[in-house]
C-alpha positions as a printed Julia matrix, in Angstrom:
232×3 Matrix{Float64}:
 128.89   73.26   86.77
 131.81   74.26   84.9
 130.18   77.31   83.64
 128.91   78.21   87.04
 132.24   77.76   88.39
 133.65   80.32   86.1
 130.88   82.69   86.55
 131.45   82.76   90.37
 135.35   83.38   90.03
 134.89   86.0    87.4
 131.96   87.72   89.32
 132.36   86.6    93.09
 133.34   90.44   93.97
 130.25   91.81   92.47
 128.45   89.15   94.09
 130.0    89.81   97.82
 129.38   93.64   97.15
 125.7    93.1    96.35
 125.17   90.66   99.31
 127.07   93.17  101.67
 124.8    96.07  100.17
 121.79   94.06  100.72
 122.97   93.31  104.8
 123.56   97.11  105.04
 120.62   98.38  104.07
 118.56   95.91  105.78
 120.39   96.53  109.11
 122.28   99.53  109.13
 120.82  102.22  106.86
 118.7   102.55  103.67
 116.55  105.51  101.62
 113.01  105.04  100.95
 111.07  106.69   98.27
 107.91  108.88   99.65
 105.13  108.34   97.07
 102.21  110.21   99.0
 101.82  113.72  100.69
 100.81  112.47  104.14
 103.94  114.34  105.42
 103.81  117.54  103.75
 105.38  119.91  104.02
 107.99  118.06  105.55
 108.55  115.3   103.21
 107.15  115.88   99.59
 106.01  113.53   97.3
 109.4   112.19   95.08
 111.76  112.53   98.18
 114.17  109.74   98.88
 114.57  110.12  102.67
 117.67  108.23  104.56
 116.58  106.03  107.01
 118.99  104.85  110.41
 118.08  101.22  110.88
 120.24  101.38  114.01
 118.33  104.51  115.43
 115.91  102.12  117.79
 117.17   98.72  117.67
 120.1    96.26  116.07
 118.24   93.66  114.39
 119.39   90.36  112.49
 119.48   91.31  108.9
 117.09   90.55  106.57
 114.64   89.92  109.61
 112.31   91.88  112.02
 114.22   90.08  114.62
 115.77   92.75  117.46
 118.79   91.82  119.0
 119.45   94.32  121.09
 117.25   97.77  121.7
 119.62  100.74  121.33
 117.81  103.77  122.33
 113.95  104.79  122.66
 111.58  106.38  120.36
 111.59  110.41  121.33
 108.51  112.57  120.42
 108.77  114.37  117.42
 110.86  111.65  115.78
 109.82  111.04  111.98
 109.58  106.96  111.75
 109.57  104.78  109.54
 106.88  101.72  110.24
 106.49   98.4   109.06
 102.46   98.19  109.91
 100.64   95.21  110.05
  97.67   97.21  110.44
  98.56   99.59  106.95
  99.7    96.52  105.24
 102.91   98.32  103.83
 105.83  100.46  105.52
 104.63  104.12  106.1
 106.3   107.13  107.28
 104.87  109.42  110.13
 105.7   111.39  113.06
 106.03  110.31  116.62
 103.78  112.49  118.35
 102.48  109.88  121.53
 105.06  107.88  124.02
 103.73  104.96  126.48
 101.68  106.5   128.99
 100.94  110.22  127.19
  97.36  111.11  127.0
  96.9   112.84  123.54
  94.04  114.7   122.11
  93.27  116.62  118.85
  90.36  119.28  118.82
  89.71  120.72  115.27
  93.6   119.97  114.38
  94.76  121.18  117.78
  96.96  119.18  119.64
  96.95  118.23  123.16
  99.61  116.2   124.78
  98.97  115.58  128.51
  96.44  118.14  128.39
  98.96  120.99  126.97
  97.81  122.69  124.08
 100.26  123.0   121.23
 101.36  126.66  120.05
 100.94  127.25  116.34
 102.95  130.01  114.04
 101.75  130.54  110.5
 104.43  130.04  108.03
 104.15  131.33  104.21
 105.27  128.66  102.04
 105.02  128.6    98.04
 102.15  126.05   97.01
 103.02  122.57   97.44
 101.87  119.36   95.64
  98.33  118.9    97.2
  97.4   122.35   97.25
  95.96  121.99   93.69
  93.49  119.44   95.33
  92.59  121.66   98.34
  93.86  124.95   99.79
  96.93  124.34  101.9
  97.7   126.41  105.43
 100.96  125.77  106.57
 101.56  126.29  110.24
 104.57  125.84  112.93
 103.64  123.22  115.55
 105.29  123.44  118.9
 104.68  121.11  122.04
 107.27  119.8   124.65
 110.29  121.03  122.82
 109.4   119.68  119.6
 109.2   122.03  116.72
 107.77  121.48  113.31
 105.84  122.1   110.38
 102.2   121.03  109.81
  99.59  121.46  107.07
  95.92  121.95  107.36
  93.52  121.85  104.29
  90.92  124.24  105.71
  88.33  123.51  102.62
  88.91  119.74  103.13
  89.28  119.11  106.69
  89.79  115.47  107.68
  86.65  113.62  109.17
  89.18  112.79  112.28
  90.56  116.32  112.87
  89.07  115.6   116.68
  89.72  112.63  118.55
  90.67  111.5   122.13
  91.96  111.73  124.7
  93.42  108.7   124.47
  96.46  106.96  126.38
  98.96  105.45  124.63
  99.63  101.55  125.94
 102.99  100.55  126.99
 105.07   99.12  124.26
 103.11  101.31  121.74
 103.3   104.8   120.28
 100.67  107.14  118.56
 101.95  108.71  115.15
 100.12  111.61  113.38
 101.14  112.62  109.65
 102.21  116.33  109.13
  99.6   116.76  106.52
  96.81  116.5   109.21
  93.66  116.42  106.71
  95.02  114.12  104.5
  97.09  111.28  106.27
  96.32  107.54  107.3
  97.99  107.25  110.85
  97.09  106.36  114.43
  93.32  107.66  113.42
  92.77  104.97  111.41
  95.32  102.08  112.29
  95.54  102.45  116.29
  98.64  102.54  118.46
 102.04  101.15  116.74
 103.84   98.79  118.55
 107.2    99.02  119.27
 108.68   95.99  117.0
 106.98   97.83  113.92
 109.32  100.85  114.34
 111.92   99.98  111.72
 114.09  103.53  111.74
 114.27  106.75  111.76
 114.64  109.83  109.27
 116.12  113.2   109.27
 117.07  114.17  106.11
 116.45  113.75  102.37
 118.71  111.9   100.39
 117.57  113.2    96.97
 114.52  114.23   95.13
 112.61  113.97   91.98
 109.56  115.69   91.08
 107.02  113.24   89.69
 104.65  116.12   88.58
 107.48  117.25   85.94
 109.16  113.96   84.39
 111.29  112.86   88.01
 113.26  116.26   87.36
 115.86  116.3    90.2
 115.33  118.71   93.25
 118.83  119.84   94.13
 117.53  122.01   96.38
 116.53  119.1    98.58
 119.41  116.85   98.19
 121.05  116.19  101.49
 118.23  118.73  102.85
 117.35  118.5   106.7
 113.65  117.63  107.13
 112.67  119.72  110.3
 114.59  122.93  109.05
 112.24  125.01  107.89
 110.23  124.61  110.96
 113.02  125.28  113.38
 113.8   128.28  111.48
 110.36  129.7   111.21
 110.17  129.28  115.08
 113.32  131.44  116.0
């Protein structure tokens, strides 16, 4: 007991710091590792993304219990989802709001009957292109501008669906890597309470194909900047 008291006395500042850090990461802001390419080209494998945990809700720290709804999710948001259907934390883009009608026709998006507009992008080959050729496009719909990746040599078996109407209290999510993403086409709609935060920026990035070499050009990079510039 005397030893425990001494350890606490000598390390209480460190313990308090670690405790506050855990609370901060649980309820305010965090960074998440992205292990897959389902959001290429927007988010790359090895990116650590900054997540605003208070973008939508104020939650009890270390729980999913919402104390207050702060803001409504918006179309085009990149969202972290603690998905009960996927059994893991995933990152996708919010496409359909409650009440929206959404459809895909050969990877062409329709929201409320309006066809998205597409413009080709010229990007250097990215991870995933070695397995199947990637075509990169700027997708525009309802004021949202972002990049998508298509794999013409390996199309998704679910590159067409709907139209479906998004239920109240739920959201339709798609990955930007449309031919290689497990999203609402596989897991269905995502309830509001599973939306854990919003990300708009890379914290830092390590290249898994080159022994986790830092990709300094992606440190602090905004996620949708390339698409916005391409769309001008």
